[in-house]
N, CA, C, O and CB atoms as a CASP TS submission, in Angstrom:
PFRMAT TS
TARGET T0000
AUTHOR 0000-0000-0000
METHOD Language model
MODEL 1
PARENT N/A
ATOM      1  N   UNK     1     -31.778  13.462   8.038  1.00  0.00           N
ATOM      2  CA  UNK     1     -31.016  13.460   6.740  1.00  0.00           C
ATOM      3  C   UNK     1     -30.171  12.259   6.900  1.00  0.00           C
ATOM      4  O   UNK     1     -29.868  11.882   8.032  1.00  0.00           O
ATOM      5  CB  UNK     1     -30.132  14.818   6.447  1.00  0.00           C
ATOM      6  N   UNK     2     -29.748  11.602   5.791  1.00  0.00           N
ATOM      7  CA  UNK     2     -28.846  10.695   5.359  1.00  0.00           C
ATOM      8  C   UNK     2     -27.615  11.191   5.078  1.00  0.00           C
ATOM      9  O   UNK     2     -27.488  12.175   4.349  1.00  0.00           O
ATOM     10  CB  UNK     2     -29.272  10.075   4.354  1.00  0.00           C
ATOM     11  N   UNK     3     -26.341  10.416   5.753  1.00  0.00           N
ATOM     12  CA  UNK     3     -24.974  11.022   5.428  1.00  0.00           C
ATOM     13  C   UNK     3     -24.796  11.598   4.006  1.00  0.00           C
ATOM     14  O   UNK     3     -24.290  12.697   3.781  1.00  0.00           O
ATOM     15  CB  UNK     3     -23.901   9.955   5.616  1.00  0.00           C
ATOM     16  N   UNK     4     -25.235  10.798   3.128  1.00  0.00           N
ATOM     17  CA  UNK     4     -24.798  10.814   1.797  1.00  0.00           C
ATOM     18  C   UNK     4     -25.265  12.428   1.360  1.00  0.00           C
ATOM     19  O   UNK     4     -24.523  13.217   0.774  1.00  0.00           O
ATOM     20  CB  UNK     4     -25.544   9.477   0.863  1.00  0.00           C
ATOM     21  N   UNK     5     -26.586  12.693   1.766  1.00  0.00           N
ATOM     22  CA  UNK     5     -27.208  14.038   1.503  1.00  0.00           C
ATOM     23  C   UNK     5     -26.598  15.225   2.319  1.00  0.00           C
ATOM     24  O   UNK     5     -26.529  16.364   1.856  1.00  0.00           O
ATOM     25  CB  UNK     5     -28.713  13.957   1.820  1.00  0.00           C
ATOM     26  N   UNK     6     -26.118  14.845   3.689  1.00  0.00           N
ATOM     27  CA  UNK     6     -25.303  15.970   4.288  1.00  0.00           C
ATOM     28  C   UNK     6     -24.177  16.043   3.405  1.00  0.00           C
ATOM     29  O   UNK     6     -23.944  17.192   3.030  1.00  0.00           O
ATOM     30  CB  UNK     6     -24.845  15.759   5.809  1.00  0.00           C
ATOM     31  N   UNK     7     -23.366  15.108   2.936  1.00  0.00           N
ATOM     32  CA  UNK     7     -21.865  15.289   2.020  1.00  0.00           C
ATOM     33  C   UNK     7     -22.379  16.100   1.124  1.00  0.00           C
ATOM     34  O   UNK     7     -21.985  17.267   1.118  1.00  0.00           O
ATOM     35  CB  UNK     7     -21.073  13.895   1.222  1.00  0.00           C
ATOM     36  N   UNK     8     -23.267  15.709   0.268  1.00  0.00           N
ATOM     37  CA  UNK     8     -23.665  16.625  -0.884  1.00  0.00           C
ATOM     38  C   UNK     8     -23.930  18.100  -0.708  1.00  0.00           C
ATOM     39  O   UNK     8     -23.555  18.982  -1.481  1.00  0.00           O
ATOM     40  CB  UNK     8     -24.832  16.129  -1.433  1.00  0.00           C
ATOM     41  N   UNK     9     -24.607  18.257   0.380  1.00  0.00           N
ATOM     42  CA  UNK     9     -24.961  19.714   0.851  1.00  0.00           C
ATOM     43  C   UNK     9     -23.575  20.475   1.352  1.00  0.00           C
ATOM     44  O   UNK     9     -23.420  21.693   1.273  1.00  0.00           O
ATOM     45  CB  UNK     9     -26.128  19.646   2.182  1.00  0.00           C
ATOM     46  N   UNK    10     -22.550  19.507   1.903  1.00  0.00           N
ATOM     47  CA  UNK    10     -21.381  20.321   2.123  1.00  0.00           C
ATOM     48  C   UNK    10     -20.638  20.613   0.976  1.00  0.00           C
ATOM     49  O   UNK    10     -20.138  21.733   0.873  1.00  0.00           O
ATOM     50  CB  UNK    10     -20.535  19.749   3.023  1.00  0.00           C
ATOM     51  N   UNK    11     -20.480  19.726   0.045  1.00  0.00           N
ATOM     52  CA  UNK    11     -20.075  19.692  -1.208  1.00  0.00           C
ATOM     53  C   UNK    11     -20.520  21.045  -2.061  1.00  0.00           C
ATOM     54  O   UNK    11     -19.650  21.717  -2.615  1.00  0.00           O
ATOM     55  CB  UNK    11     -20.608  18.416  -1.769  1.00  0.00           C
ATOM     56  N   UNK    12     -21.911  21.403  -2.137  1.00  0.00           N
ATOM     57  CA  UNK    12     -22.492  22.374  -2.810  1.00  0.00           C
ATOM     58  C   UNK    12     -22.007  23.592  -2.196  1.00  0.00           C
ATOM     59  O   UNK    12     -21.558  24.496  -2.902  1.00  0.00           O
ATOM     60  CB  UNK    12     -23.909  22.249  -2.837  1.00  0.00           C
ATOM     61  N   UNK    13     -22.068  23.695  -0.810  1.00  0.00           N
ATOM     62  CA  UNK    13     -21.584  24.745  -0.191  1.00  0.00           C
ATOM     63  C   UNK    13     -20.119  25.449  -0.564  1.00  0.00           C
ATOM     64  O   UNK    13     -19.814  26.633  -0.712  1.00  0.00           O
ATOM     65  CB  UNK    13     -21.618  24.327   1.061  1.00  0.00           C
ATOM     66  N   UNK    14     -19.270  24.106  -0.663  1.00  0.00           N
ATOM     67  CA  UNK    14     -17.871  24.530  -0.861  1.00  0.00           C
ATOM     68  C   UNK    14     -17.620  25.026  -2.522  1.00  0.00           C
ATOM     69  O   UNK    14     -16.747  25.776  -2.960  1.00  0.00           O
ATOM     70  CB  UNK    14     -16.858  23.177  -0.419  1.00  0.00           C
ATOM     71  N   UNK    15     -18.657  24.355  -3.210  1.00  0.00           N
ATOM     72  CA  UNK    15     -18.299  24.774  -4.562  1.00  0.00           C
ATOM     73  C   UNK    15     -18.911  26.087  -4.577  1.00  0.00           C
ATOM     74  O   UNK    15     -18.387  26.901  -5.337  1.00  0.00           O
ATOM     75  CB  UNK    15     -18.795  23.817  -5.745  1.00  0.00           C
ATOM     76  N   UNK    16     -20.004  26.499  -3.832  1.00  0.00           N
ATOM     77  CA  UNK    16     -20.420  28.137  -4.284  1.00  0.00           C
ATOM     78  C   UNK    16     -19.337  29.043  -3.750  1.00  0.00           C
ATOM     79  O   UNK    16     -19.301  30.187  -4.202  1.00  0.00           O
ATOM     80  CB  UNK    16     -21.990  28.732  -3.577  1.00  0.00           C
ATOM     81  N   UNK    17     -18.458  28.679  -2.852  1.00  0.00           N
ATOM     82  CA  UNK    17     -17.443  29.523  -2.109  1.00  0.00           C
ATOM     83  C   UNK    17     -16.314  29.599  -3.194  1.00  0.00           C
ATOM     84  O   UNK    17     -15.618  30.610  -3.296  1.00  0.00           O
ATOM     85  CB  UNK    17     -16.909  28.832  -0.591  1.00  0.00           C
ATOM     86  N   UNK    18     -16.176  28.677  -3.873  1.00  0.00           N
ATOM     87  CA  UNK    18     -14.886  28.808  -4.891  1.00  0.00           C
ATOM     88  C   UNK    18     -15.569  29.016  -6.342  1.00  0.00           C
ATOM     89  O   UNK    18     -14.770  29.027  -7.279  1.00  0.00           O
ATOM     90  CB  UNK    18     -13.797  27.276  -4.894  1.00  0.00           C
ATOM     91  N   UNK    19     -16.874  29.175  -6.642  1.00  0.00           N
ATOM     92  CA  UNK    19     -17.531  29.228  -7.969  1.00  0.00           C
ATOM     93  C   UNK    19     -16.943  30.347  -8.746  1.00  0.00           C
ATOM     94  O   UNK    19     -16.586  30.109  -9.900  1.00  0.00           O
ATOM     95  CB  UNK    19     -19.064  29.405  -7.856  1.00  0.00           C
ATOM     96  N   UNK    20     -16.777  31.721  -8.181  1.00  0.00           N
ATOM     97  CA  UNK    20     -15.733  32.839  -8.856  1.00  0.00           C
ATOM     98  C   UNK    20     -14.644  32.396  -9.502  1.00  0.00           C
ATOM     99  O   UNK    20     -14.356  32.714 -10.656  1.00  0.00           O
ATOM    100  CB  UNK    20     -15.134  33.749  -7.913  1.00  0.00           C
ATOM    101  N   UNK    21     -13.865  31.490  -8.632  1.00  0.00           N
ATOM    102  CA  UNK    21     -12.700  31.041  -9.236  1.00  0.00           C
ATOM    103  C   UNK    21     -12.841  30.064 -10.308  1.00  0.00           C
ATOM    104  O   UNK    21     -11.988  30.237 -11.179  1.00  0.00           O
ATOM    105  CB  UNK    21     -11.899  30.535  -8.299  1.00  0.00           C
ATOM    106  N   UNK    22     -13.666  29.057 -10.542  1.00  0.00           N
ATOM    107  CA  UNK    22     -13.880  28.459 -11.459  1.00  0.00           C
ATOM    108  C   UNK    22     -14.456  29.008 -12.640  1.00  0.00           C
ATOM    109  O   UNK    22     -14.251  28.433 -13.708  1.00  0.00           O
ATOM    110  CB  UNK    22     -14.395  27.662 -11.072  1.00  0.00           C
ATOM    111  N   UNK    23     -15.167  30.071 -12.595  1.00  0.00           N
ATOM    112  CA  UNK    23     -15.729  30.869 -13.468  1.00  0.00           C
ATOM    113  C   UNK    23     -14.583  31.817 -14.011  1.00  0.00           C
ATOM    114  O   UNK    23     -14.774  32.339 -15.110  1.00  0.00           O
ATOM    115  CB  UNK    23     -16.898  31.570 -12.828  1.00  0.00           C
ATOM    116  N   UNK    24     -13.553  32.051 -13.415  1.00  0.00           N
ATOM    117  CA  UNK    24     -12.658  33.033 -13.931  1.00  0.00           C
ATOM    118  C   UNK    24     -11.631  32.321 -14.794  1.00  0.00           C
ATOM    119  O   UNK    24     -11.150  32.818 -15.812  1.00  0.00           O
ATOM    120  CB  UNK    24     -11.998  33.834 -12.798  1.00  0.00           C
ATOM    121  N   UNK    25     -11.256  30.830 -14.198  1.00  0.00           N
ATOM    122  CA  UNK    25     -10.359  29.800 -15.068  1.00  0.00           C
ATOM    123  C   UNK    25     -11.053  29.213 -16.115  1.00  0.00           C
ATOM    124  O   UNK    25     -10.450  28.487 -16.906  1.00  0.00           O
ATOM    125  CB  UNK    25      -9.803  28.634 -14.272  1.00  0.00           C
ATOM    126  N   UNK    26     -12.298  29.441 -16.230  1.00  0.00           N
ATOM    127  CA  UNK    26     -13.007  28.880 -17.552  1.00  0.00           C
ATOM    128  C   UNK    26     -12.326  29.264 -18.680  1.00  0.00           C
ATOM    129  O   UNK    26     -12.330  28.603 -19.718  1.00  0.00           O
ATOM    130  CB  UNK    26     -14.443  29.343 -17.758  1.00  0.00           C
ATOM    131  N   UNK    27     -11.582  30.585 -18.486  1.00  0.00           N
ATOM    132  CA  UNK    27     -11.213  31.215 -19.690  1.00  0.00           C
ATOM    133  C   UNK    27      -9.717  30.860 -20.072  1.00  0.00           C
ATOM    134  O   UNK    27      -8.814  31.097 -19.270  1.00  0.00           O
ATOM    135  CB  UNK    27     -11.423  32.733 -19.541  1.00  0.00           C
ATOM    136  N   UNK    28      -9.480  30.314 -21.249  1.00  0.00           N
ATOM    137  CA  UNK    28      -8.249  29.865 -21.829  1.00  0.00           C
ATOM    138  C   UNK    28      -6.914  30.891 -21.595  1.00  0.00           C
ATOM    139  O   UNK    28      -5.778  30.489 -21.341  1.00  0.00           O
ATOM    140  CB  UNK    28      -8.557  29.675 -23.372  1.00  0.00           C
ATOM    141  N   UNK    29      -7.263  32.115 -21.721  1.00  0.00           N
ATOM    142  CA  UNK    29      -6.257  33.201 -21.467  1.00  0.00           C
ATOM    143  C   UNK    29      -5.742  33.269 -20.228  1.00  0.00           C
ATOM    144  O   UNK    29      -4.567  33.477 -19.927  1.00  0.00           O
ATOM    145  CB  UNK    29      -6.738  34.430 -21.706  1.00  0.00           C
ATOM    146  N   UNK    30      -6.961  33.027 -19.289  1.00  0.00           N
ATOM    147  CA  UNK    30      -6.700  33.269 -17.897  1.00  0.00           C
ATOM    148  C   UNK    30      -5.861  32.134 -17.433  1.00  0.00           C
ATOM    149  O   UNK    30      -4.948  32.329 -16.631  1.00  0.00           O
ATOM    150  CB  UNK    30      -7.992  33.410 -17.066  1.00  0.00           C
ATOM    151  N   UNK    31      -6.130  30.970 -17.899  1.00  0.00           N
ATOM    152  CA  UNK    31      -5.507  29.497 -17.675  1.00  0.00           C
ATOM    153  C   UNK    31      -4.002  29.682 -17.860  1.00  0.00           C
ATOM    154  O   UNK    31      -3.119  29.344 -17.071  1.00  0.00           O
ATOM    155  CB  UNK    31      -6.102  28.298 -18.807  1.00  0.00           C
ATOM    156  N   UNK    32      -3.866  30.302 -19.094  1.00  0.00           N
ATOM    157  CA  UNK    32      -2.414  30.281 -19.483  1.00  0.00           C
ATOM    158  C   UNK    32      -1.729  31.156 -18.508  1.00  0.00           C
ATOM    159  O   UNK    32      -0.821  30.624 -17.869  1.00  0.00           O
ATOM    160  CB  UNK    32      -2.145  30.777 -20.979  1.00  0.00           C
ATOM    161  N   UNK    33      -1.999  32.423 -18.269  1.00  0.00           N
ATOM    162  CA  UNK    33      -1.427  33.142 -17.345  1.00  0.00           C
ATOM    163  C   UNK    33      -1.306  32.714 -15.863  1.00  0.00           C
ATOM    164  O   UNK    33      -0.449  33.215 -15.134  1.00  0.00           O
ATOM    165  CB  UNK    33      -2.019  34.212 -17.429  1.00  0.00           C
ATOM    166  N   UNK    34      -2.285  31.665 -15.379  1.00  0.00           N
ATOM    167  CA  UNK    34      -2.150  31.269 -14.160  1.00  0.00           C
ATOM    168  C   UNK    34      -1.297  30.183 -14.284  1.00  0.00           C
ATOM    169  O   UNK    34      -0.761  29.886 -13.216  1.00  0.00           O
ATOM    170  CB  UNK    34      -3.336  31.015 -13.512  1.00  0.00           C
ATOM    171  N   UNK    35      -0.930  29.353 -15.422  1.00  0.00           N
ATOM    172  CA  UNK    35      -0.006  28.463 -15.539  1.00  0.00           C
ATOM    173  C   UNK    35       1.487  29.077 -15.611  1.00  0.00           C
ATOM    174  O   UNK    35       2.467  28.540 -15.096  1.00  0.00           O
ATOM    175  CB  UNK    35      -0.367  27.688 -16.672  1.00  0.00           C
ATOM    176  N   UNK    36       1.498  30.213 -16.289  1.00  0.00           N
ATOM    177  CA  UNK    36       2.814  31.242 -16.283  1.00  0.00           C
ATOM    178  C   UNK    36       3.111  31.330 -14.854  1.00  0.00           C
ATOM    179  O   UNK    36       4.133  30.809 -14.406  1.00  0.00           O
ATOM    180  CB  UNK    36       2.544  32.872 -16.942  1.00  0.00           C
ATOM    181  N   UNK    37       2.274  31.963 -14.105  1.00  0.00           N
ATOM    182  CA  UNK    37       2.812  32.571 -12.697  1.00  0.00           C
ATOM    183  C   UNK    37       3.020  31.257 -12.123  1.00  0.00           C
ATOM    184  O   UNK    37       4.017  31.353 -11.406  1.00  0.00           O
ATOM    185  CB  UNK    37       1.723  33.637 -11.721  1.00  0.00           C
ATOM    186  N   UNK    38       2.494  29.892 -12.083  1.00  0.00           N
ATOM    187  CA  UNK    38       2.672  28.784 -11.296  1.00  0.00           C
ATOM    188  C   UNK    38       4.013  28.213 -11.499  1.00  0.00           C
ATOM    189  O   UNK    38       4.704  27.926 -10.522  1.00  0.00           O
ATOM    190  CB  UNK    38       1.655  27.828 -11.546  1.00  0.00           C
ATOM    191  N   UNK    39       4.496  27.998 -12.900  1.00  0.00           N
ATOM    192  CA  UNK    39       5.702  27.817 -13.434  1.00  0.00           C
ATOM    193  C   UNK    39       7.021  28.592 -13.287  1.00  0.00           C
ATOM    194  O   UNK    39       8.169  28.289 -13.611  1.00  0.00           O
ATOM    195  CB  UNK    39       5.449  27.809 -14.502  1.00  0.00           C
ATOM    196  N   UNK    40       6.474  29.756 -12.661  1.00  0.00           N
ATOM    197  CA  UNK    40       7.731  30.938 -12.768  1.00  0.00           C
ATOM    198  C   UNK    40       8.655  30.625 -11.526  1.00  0.00           C
ATOM    199  O   UNK    40       8.089  30.394 -10.458  1.00  0.00           O
ATOM    200  CB  UNK    40       7.110  32.747 -12.634  1.00  0.00           C
ATOM    201  N   UNK    41       9.856  30.603 -11.578  1.00  0.00           N
ATOM    202  CA  UNK    41      10.664  30.045 -10.425  1.00  0.00           C
ATOM    203  C   UNK    41      10.861  30.980  -9.253  1.00  0.00           C
ATOM    204  O   UNK    41      11.591  30.671  -8.311  1.00  0.00           O
ATOM    205  CB  UNK    41      12.026  29.643 -10.908  1.00  0.00           C
ATOM    206  N   UNK    42      10.191  32.146  -9.319  1.00  0.00           N
ATOM    207  CA  UNK    42      10.315  32.942  -8.118  1.00  0.00           C
ATOM    208  C   UNK    42       8.764  33.557  -7.956  1.00  0.00           C
ATOM    209  O   UNK    42       8.131  33.642  -9.008  1.00  0.00           O
ATOM    210  CB  UNK    42      11.580  34.159  -8.288  1.00  0.00           C
ATOM    211  N   UNK    43       8.230  33.907  -6.965  1.00  0.00           N
ATOM    212  CA  UNK    43       6.885  34.375  -6.707  1.00  0.00           C
ATOM    213  C   UNK    43       6.981  35.843  -7.014  1.00  0.00           C
ATOM    214  O   UNK    43       7.720  36.705  -6.538  1.00  0.00           O
ATOM    215  CB  UNK    43       6.373  34.074  -5.218  1.00  0.00           C
ATOM    216  N   UNK    44       5.870  35.914  -8.101  1.00  0.00           N
ATOM    217  CA  UNK    44       5.372  37.343  -8.644  1.00  0.00           C
ATOM    218  C   UNK    44       5.947  37.424  -9.869  1.00  0.00           C
ATOM    219  O   UNK    44       7.005  36.862 -10.151  1.00  0.00           O
ATOM    220  CB  UNK    44       5.772  38.649  -7.788  1.00  0.00           C
ATOM    221  N   UNK    45       5.280  38.122 -10.645  1.00  0.00           N
ATOM    222  CA  UNK    45       5.703  38.604 -12.119  1.00  0.00           C
ATOM    223  C   UNK    45       5.098  39.563 -12.607  1.00  0.00           C
ATOM    224  O   UNK    45       3.869  39.593 -12.556  1.00  0.00           O
ATOM    225  CB  UNK    45       5.583  37.718 -13.099  1.00  0.00           C
ATOM    226  N   UNK    46       5.973  40.776 -13.315  1.00  0.00           N
ATOM    227  CA  UNK    46       5.434  41.906 -13.554  1.00  0.00           C
ATOM    228  C   UNK    46       4.840  41.493 -15.029  1.00  0.00           C
ATOM    229  O   UNK    46       5.083  40.454 -15.643  1.00  0.00           O
ATOM    230  CB  UNK    46       6.478  43.152 -13.413  1.00  0.00           C
ATOM    231  N   UNK    47       3.997  42.585 -15.434  1.00  0.00           N
ATOM    232  CA  UNK    47       2.807  42.138 -16.504  1.00  0.00           C
ATOM    233  C   UNK    47       3.898  41.874 -17.829  1.00  0.00           C
ATOM    234  O   UNK    47       3.879  40.805 -18.439  1.00  0.00           O
ATOM    235  CB  UNK    47       1.362  43.626 -16.862  1.00  0.00           C
ATOM    236  N   UNK    48       4.689  42.806 -18.127  1.00  0.00           N
ATOM    237  CA  UNK    48       5.720  42.510 -19.198  1.00  0.00           C
ATOM    238  C   UNK    48       6.133  41.144 -19.386  1.00  0.00           C
ATOM    239  O   UNK    48       5.978  40.506 -20.427  1.00  0.00           O
ATOM    240  CB  UNK    48       6.902  43.225 -18.957  1.00  0.00           C
ATOM    241  N   UNK    49       6.714  40.690 -18.228  1.00  0.00           N
ATOM    242  CA  UNK    49       7.171  39.421 -18.006  1.00  0.00           C
ATOM    243  C   UNK    49       6.259  38.351 -18.734  1.00  0.00           C
ATOM    244  O   UNK    49       6.597  37.640 -19.680  1.00  0.00           O
ATOM    245  CB  UNK    49       7.247  39.203 -16.527  1.00  0.00           C
ATOM    246  N   UNK    50       4.967  38.385 -18.062  1.00  0.00           N
ATOM    247  CA  UNK    50       4.043  37.629 -18.519  1.00  0.00           C
ATOM    248  C   UNK    50       3.727  37.763 -19.940  1.00  0.00           C
ATOM    249  O   UNK    50       3.536  36.727 -20.577  1.00  0.00           O
ATOM    250  CB  UNK    50       3.026  37.808 -17.799  1.00  0.00           C
ATOM    251  N   UNK    51       3.649  38.846 -20.497  1.00  0.00           N
ATOM    252  CA  UNK    51       3.291  39.108 -21.772  1.00  0.00           C
ATOM    253  C   UNK    51       4.344  38.546 -22.522  1.00  0.00           C
ATOM    254  O   UNK    51       3.897  37.898 -23.468  1.00  0.00           O
ATOM    255  CB  UNK    51       3.051  40.500 -22.046  1.00  0.00           C
ATOM    256  N   UNK    52       5.617  38.550 -22.452  1.00  0.00           N
ATOM    257  CA  UNK    52       6.583  37.797 -23.092  1.00  0.00           C
ATOM    258  C   UNK    52       6.222  36.117 -23.063  1.00  0.00           C
ATOM    259  O   UNK    52       6.731  35.323 -23.854  1.00  0.00           O
ATOM    260  CB  UNK    52       7.967  38.161 -22.367  1.00  0.00           C
ATOM    261  N   UNK    53       5.510  35.838 -22.283  1.00  0.00           N
ATOM    262  CA  UNK    53       5.478  34.203 -22.078  1.00  0.00           C
ATOM    263  C   UNK    53       3.987  33.792 -22.819  1.00  0.00           C
ATOM    264  O   UNK    53       3.549  32.648 -22.941  1.00  0.00           O
ATOM    265  CB  UNK    53       5.511  33.688 -20.148  1.00  0.00           C
ATOM    266  N   UNK    54       3.436  34.870 -23.209  1.00  0.00           N
ATOM    267  CA  UNK    54       2.136  34.608 -23.580  1.00  0.00           C
ATOM    268  C   UNK    54       1.766  34.999 -24.980  1.00  0.00           C
ATOM    269  O   UNK    54       2.732  35.487 -25.567  1.00  0.00           O
ATOM    270  CB  UNK    54       1.301  35.228 -22.681  1.00  0.00           C
ATOM    271  N   UNK    55       0.765  34.945 -25.638  1.00  0.00           N
ATOM    272  CA  UNK    55       0.397  35.654 -26.927  1.00  0.00           C
ATOM    273  C   UNK    55      -0.599  37.192 -26.628  1.00  0.00           C
ATOM    274  O   UNK    55      -1.033  37.737 -27.643  1.00  0.00           O
ATOM    275  CB  UNK    55      -0.553  34.413 -27.901  1.00  0.00           C
ATOM    276  N   UNK    56      -0.886  37.760 -25.430  1.00  0.00           N
ATOM    277  CA  UNK    56      -1.368  38.500 -25.114  1.00  0.00           C
ATOM    278  C   UNK    56      -0.668  39.863 -24.778  1.00  0.00           C
ATOM    279  O   UNK    56       0.419  39.948 -24.205  1.00  0.00           O
ATOM    280  CB  UNK    56      -1.915  37.960 -24.431  1.00  0.00           C
ATOM    281  N   UNK    57      -1.468  40.972 -25.231  1.00  0.00           N
ATOM    282  CA  UNK    57      -0.771  42.132 -24.948  1.00  0.00           C
ATOM    283  C   UNK    57      -0.974  42.750 -23.586  1.00  0.00           C
ATOM    284  O   UNK    57      -1.797  42.284 -22.799  1.00  0.00           O
ATOM    285  CB  UNK    57      -1.084  43.043 -25.912  1.00  0.00           C
ATOM    286  N   UNK    58      -0.161  43.887 -23.286  1.00  0.00           N
ATOM    287  CA  UNK    58       0.103  44.311 -21.763  1.00  0.00           C
ATOM    288  C   UNK    58      -1.498  44.509 -21.470  1.00  0.00           C
ATOM    289  O   UNK    58      -1.997  43.870 -20.544  1.00  0.00           O
ATOM    290  CB  UNK    58       1.222  45.911 -21.483  1.00  0.00           C
ATOM    291  N   UNK    59      -2.147  45.224 -22.107  1.00  0.00           N
ATOM    292  CA  UNK    59      -3.538  45.424 -21.752  1.00  0.00           C
ATOM    293  C   UNK    59      -4.238  44.325 -21.091  1.00  0.00           C
ATOM    294  O   UNK    59      -4.728  44.263 -19.964  1.00  0.00           O
ATOM    295  CB  UNK    59      -4.255  45.742 -22.880  1.00  0.00           C
ATOM    296  N   UNK    60      -4.169  43.353 -22.168  1.00  0.00           N
ATOM    297  CA  UNK    60      -5.123  41.989 -22.105  1.00  0.00           C
ATOM    298  C   UNK    60      -4.755  41.353 -20.902  1.00  0.00           C
ATOM    299  O   UNK    60      -5.655  40.863 -20.219  1.00  0.00           O
ATOM    300  CB  UNK    60      -4.932  40.875 -23.366  1.00  0.00           C
ATOM    301  N   UNK    61      -3.441  41.270 -20.480  1.00  0.00           N
ATOM    302  CA  UNK    61      -2.869  40.716 -19.547  1.00  0.00           C
ATOM    303  C   UNK    61      -3.380  41.385 -18.164  1.00  0.00           C
ATOM    304  O   UNK    61      -3.991  40.675 -17.365  1.00  0.00           O
ATOM    305  CB  UNK    61      -1.458  40.779 -19.822  1.00  0.00           C
ATOM    306  N   UNK    62      -3.145  42.673 -17.895  1.00  0.00           N
ATOM    307  CA  UNK    62      -3.663  43.496 -16.629  1.00  0.00           C
ATOM    308  C   UNK    62      -5.241  43.003 -16.688  1.00  0.00           C
ATOM    309  O   UNK    62      -5.835  42.721 -15.648  1.00  0.00           O
ATOM    310  CB  UNK    62      -3.439  45.412 -16.784  1.00  0.00           C
ATOM    311  N   UNK    63      -5.819  42.929 -17.877  1.00  0.00           N
ATOM    312  CA  UNK    63      -7.387  42.840 -17.721  1.00  0.00           C
ATOM    313  C   UNK    63      -7.446  41.253 -17.114  1.00  0.00           C
ATOM    314  O   UNK    63      -7.878  41.055 -15.978  1.00  0.00           O
ATOM    315  CB  UNK    63      -8.359  43.097 -19.407  1.00  0.00           C
ATOM    316  N   UNK    64      -7.142  40.543 -17.667  1.00  0.00           N
ATOM    317  CA  UNK    64      -7.058  38.950 -17.216  1.00  0.00           C
ATOM    318  C   UNK    64      -6.616  38.853 -15.789  1.00  0.00           C
ATOM    319  O   UNK    64      -7.286  38.134 -15.048  1.00  0.00           O
ATOM    320  CB  UNK    64      -5.951  38.051 -18.138  1.00  0.00           C
ATOM    321  N   UNK    65      -5.533  39.506 -15.290  1.00  0.00           N
ATOM    322  CA  UNK    65      -5.207  39.578 -13.862  1.00  0.00           C
ATOM    323  C   UNK    65      -6.187  40.067 -12.776  1.00  0.00           C
ATOM    324  O   UNK    65      -6.377  39.546 -11.677  1.00  0.00           O
ATOM    325  CB  UNK    65      -4.129  40.375 -13.771  1.00  0.00           C
ATOM    326  N   UNK    66      -6.823  41.262 -13.333  1.00  0.00           N
ATOM    327  CA  UNK    66      -7.777  41.814 -12.569  1.00  0.00           C
ATOM    328  C   UNK    66      -8.988  40.903 -12.057  1.00  0.00           C
ATOM    329  O   UNK    66      -9.478  40.873 -10.928  1.00  0.00           O
ATOM    330  CB  UNK    66      -8.235  42.875 -13.309  1.00  0.00           C
ATOM    331  N   UNK    67      -9.398  40.043 -13.389  1.00  0.00           N
ATOM    332  CA  UNK    67     -10.292  39.284 -13.191  1.00  0.00           C
ATOM    333  C   UNK    67     -10.173  37.938 -12.274  1.00  0.00           C
ATOM    334  O   UNK    67     -11.097  37.402 -11.663  1.00  0.00           O
ATOM    335  CB  UNK    67     -10.613  39.089 -14.329  1.00  0.00           C
ATOM    336  N   UNK    68      -8.604  37.462 -12.336  1.00  0.00           N
ATOM    337  CA  UNK    68      -8.402  36.766 -11.518  1.00  0.00           C
ATOM    338  C   UNK    68      -8.207  37.072 -10.022  1.00  0.00           C
ATOM    339  O   UNK    68      -8.468  36.249  -9.145  1.00  0.00           O
ATOM    340  CB  UNK    68      -7.639  36.289 -11.978  1.00  0.00           C
ATOM    341  N   UNK    69      -7.644  38.535  -9.743  1.00  0.00           N
ATOM    342  CA  UNK    69      -7.570  38.855  -8.574  1.00  0.00           C
ATOM    343  C   UNK    69      -8.825  39.072  -7.989  1.00  0.00           C
ATOM    344  O   UNK    69      -8.892  38.890  -6.773  1.00  0.00           O
ATOM    345  CB  UNK    69      -6.810  39.800  -8.468  1.00  0.00           C
ATOM    346  N   UNK    70     -10.024  39.487  -8.702  1.00  0.00           N
ATOM    347  CA  UNK    70     -11.270  39.928  -8.212  1.00  0.00           C
ATOM    348  C   UNK    70     -11.918  38.260  -7.495  1.00  0.00           C
ATOM    349  O   UNK    70     -12.589  38.153  -6.468  1.00  0.00           O
ATOM    350  CB  UNK    70     -12.287  40.745  -9.700  1.00  0.00           C
ATOM    351  N   UNK    71     -11.546  37.339  -8.234  1.00  0.00           N
ATOM    352  CA  UNK    71     -11.957  35.892  -8.284  1.00  0.00           C
ATOM    353  C   UNK    71     -11.655  35.354  -6.898  1.00  0.00           C
ATOM    354  O   UNK    71     -12.319  34.498  -6.313  1.00  0.00           O
ATOM    355  CB  UNK    71     -11.170  35.039  -9.444  1.00  0.00           C
ATOM    356  N   UNK    72     -10.553  35.973  -6.441  1.00  0.00           N
ATOM    357  CA  UNK    72      -9.667  35.273  -5.292  1.00  0.00           C
ATOM    358  C   UNK    72      -8.560  34.436  -5.664  1.00  0.00           C
ATOM    359  O   UNK    72      -7.876  33.896  -4.795  1.00  0.00           O
ATOM    360  CB  UNK    72     -10.474  34.395  -4.458  1.00  0.00           C
TER
END
């Protein structure tokens, strides 16, 4: 195998490892929640705090957080 092919195989393997994360972040609402969490000055936020910073309801935030958590 040539070096280029080996590198492509490695990239494919790593992509498969993180594929669930890419899929989870493919949703605009989850991207918004992710950014809110990253931009918060402390580690961790409660659902009501996230709700205040997004257009989402509490049940929606909880739902999207579960999907993000399950994706790793």
